[in-house]
C-alpha positions in Angstrom: -178.7 -32.7 97.4 -181.3 -32.0 94.7 -184.6 -30.1 94.7 -186.4 -27.5 92.6 -189.5 -25.4 93.1 -190.8 -23.5 90.1 -193.5 -20.8 90.2 -195.2 -20.2 86.9 -197.5 -17.3 86.3 -198.4 -17.2 90.0 -200.8 -14.7 91.4 -201.2 -14.2 95.2 -204.1 -12.5 96.8 -206.0 -12.0 100.1 -209.7 -11.9 99.3 -210.1 -9.4 96.4 -206.8 -7.7 97.2 -204.0 -8.8 94.8 -200.6 -8.9 96.5 -198.4 -10.2 93.7 -199.0 -11.0 90.1 -197.2 -12.7 87.2 -194.6 -14.4 89.4 -192.2 -16.6 87.6 -189.3 -17.9 89.8 -187.1 -20.9 90.5 -185.7 -22.0 93.8 -182.9 -24.6 93.5 -181.0 -26.6 96.1 -177.5 -25.3 96.6 -178.3 -21.6 96.0 -179.1 -18.7 98.2 -181.8 -16.1 97.6 -182.5 -12.8 99.3 -186.1 -11.5 99.2 -186.3 -7.7 99.8 -189.0 -5.1 99.7 -191.0 -2.7 101.9 -193.4 -3.8 104.5 -196.6 -5.0 102.9 -195.0 -5.8 99.6 -195.8 -9.5 99.9 -192.5 -11.0 101.1 -194.1 -13.3 103.8 -197.0 -14.2 101.4 -194.5 -15.3 98.7 -192.4 -17.3 101.2 -195.4 -19.1 102.5 -196.4 -20.0 99.0 -193.0 -21.4 98.2 -193.0 -23.3 101.5 -196.4 -24.9 100.6 -198.3 -23.0 103.3 -200.4 -20.9 101.0 -202.0 -21.8 97.7 -201.7 -19.3 94.8 -204.9 -17.6 93.6 -203.7 -18.4 90.0 -200.8 -20.1 88.4 -198.8 -23.2 89.2 -196.2 -24.2 91.8 -194.2 -27.2 90.7 -192.0 -29.3 93.0 -189.3 -31.7 91.8 -189.6 -34.3 93.2 -193.3 -33.9 93.9 -192.9 -34.6 97.6 -190.0 -32.2 98.1 -189.7 -31.3 101.8 -189.4 -27.6 102.5 -188.3 -26.1 105.8 -190.1 -23.1 107.2 -189.2 -20.6 109.8 -191.6 -17.7 110.3 -193.3 -15.6 113.0 -196.1 -18.1 113.1 -194.0 -21.2 113.9 -196.2 -23.6 115.9 -194.8 -24.2 119.4 -196.5 -26.1 122.1 -195.8 -23.9 125.2 -196.1 -26.7 127.8 -193.7 -29.0 126.1 -190.0 -28.9 126.9 -187.5 -28.3 124.1 -186.5 -31.9 124.4 -190.1 -33.1 123.9 -190.7 -30.8 120.9 -187.4 -31.9 119.3 -188.3 -35.6 119.8 -191.7 -35.0 118.3 -190.2 -33.2 115.3 -187.8 -36.1 114.8 -190.6 -38.6 114.9 -192.7 -36.6 112.4 -190.2 -35.1 110.0 -186.7 -36.6 110.3 -187.0 -40.2 111.7 -183.7 -41.0 109.9 -181.8 -38.9 112.5 -180.5 -41.0 115.4 -178.7 -40.4 118.6 -178.9 -37.6 121.2 -180.7 -34.5 119.8 -179.2 -32.1 122.5 -177.7 -29.0 120.9 -174.1 -27.9 121.2 -175.4 -24.3 122.0 -174.7 -24.0 125.8 -177.7 -21.7 126.3 -180.1 -24.1 124.6 -178.6 -27.0 126.5 -179.2 -25.2 129.8 -182.9 -24.8 128.9 -183.3 -28.2 127.2 -185.8 -29.5 129.7 -187.6 -26.2 130.3 -191.1 -25.6 128.9 -191.0 -23.6 125.7 -193.3 -20.9 127.3 -190.2 -19.9 129.3 -188.3 -19.2 126.1 -187.8 -15.6 124.9 -188.5 -14.8 121.2 -184.8 -15.0 120.5 -184.5 -18.4 122.3 -187.4 -19.8 120.3 -185.7 -18.7 117.2 -182.4 -20.4 118.2 -184.3 -23.6 119.0 -186.2 -23.7 115.7 -183.0 -23.0 113.7 -181.4 -25.9 115.6 -184.3 -28.2 114.6 -184.1 -27.1 111.0 -180.4 -27.8 111.0 -181.0 -31.4 112.2 -183.8 -32.0 109.6 -181.7 -30.7 106.7 -184.5 -30.3 104.1 -183.3 -29.6 100.5 -184.9 -26.1 100.6 -185.4 -23.8 103.6 -187.6 -20.6 103.7 -186.9 -18.1 106.5 -189.0 -15.0 107.1 -186.7 -12.3 108.6 -184.8 -14.9 110.7 -182.6 -12.3 112.5 -185.6 -11.0 114.4 -185.2 -11.3 118.2 -181.6 -12.4 118.0 -178.7 -10.7 119.8 -175.5 -9.7 117.9 -173.7 -13.0 118.6 -176.8 -15.1 117.6 -177.1 -13.1 114.4 -173.5 -13.9 113.5 -174.1 -17.5 114.3 -177.2 -17.5 112.1 -175.1 -16.2 109.2 -172.6 -19.0 109.7 -175.4 -21.5 109.7 -176.9 -20.2 106.4 -173.5 -20.4 104.8 -173.1 -24.0 106.0 -176.5 -24.9 104.6 -175.6 -23.5 101.2 -172.3 -25.3 101.2 -173.9 -28.7 102.0 -176.3 -28.2 99.0 -179.4 -26.8 100.5 -181.4 -24.0 98.9 -181.7 -21.1 101.3 -184.4 -18.4 100.7 -184.8 -15.6 103.3 -186.5 -12.2 103.5 -184.6 -9.2 104.8 -184.7 -5.4 104.9 -181.7 -5.0 107.2 -177.9 -5.1 106.8 -177.6 -8.4 108.6 -177.0 -10.4 105.4 -174.5 -8.1 103.5 -171.6 -10.7 103.8 -173.7 -13.8 102.8 -173.0 -15.6 99.5 -176.3 -14.6 97.9 -176.8 -15.9 94.3 -180.0 -14.0 93.5 -181.9 -11.0 94.9 -185.7 -10.9 94.5 -186.9 -7.3 94.9 -190.7 -6.8 95.4 -192.5 -3.7 94.3 -195.7 -2.7 92.5 -197.0 -6.3 92.9 -194.1 -7.7 90.9 -190.9 -9.6 91.7 -187.8 -8.3 90.0 -184.9 -10.7 89.9 -181.3 -9.5 89.8 -177.9 -10.9 90.6 -176.4 -10.4 94.0 
């Protein structure tokens, strides 16, 4: 699996408030990146920029190939509350991964039990599990996740760590934000530390 996103002299701002400046980073398929920093440091803003959901105020974001698909899981994931999980998964397949055939039902017994229930009946943790399942089916070259452990119980957190390891093994680039100890045993290749409107890169 191939894919590359390069940020060159990127500046991110909200209105006149600069959040990050002089950002020069690379995200490659097959590598894992942890994004850390205090609340308000710009973690979500940077992730949204890499995922293509926010334009930089200045600088350049290059994608190779140019139409590189990027998966996104954040706190603003769009869910249609009246749709069932089955209906939403079928819509996602039609829109994003038409190459996937066969039954989309998950192996997760909890998700299977609620497969035909409206998404409005799903707890925050259940929504997270469902969206992670959809990302796993889609298998984009690069995936951005904004504090993905939020709302998950201990077993689901362990299952998520296994999933992230599997994504990296099969050649996907995995970038996630975290300020907890949930990811201490993950095979992280680079750590991006945010502070003073800068991104500092260090080895794991």
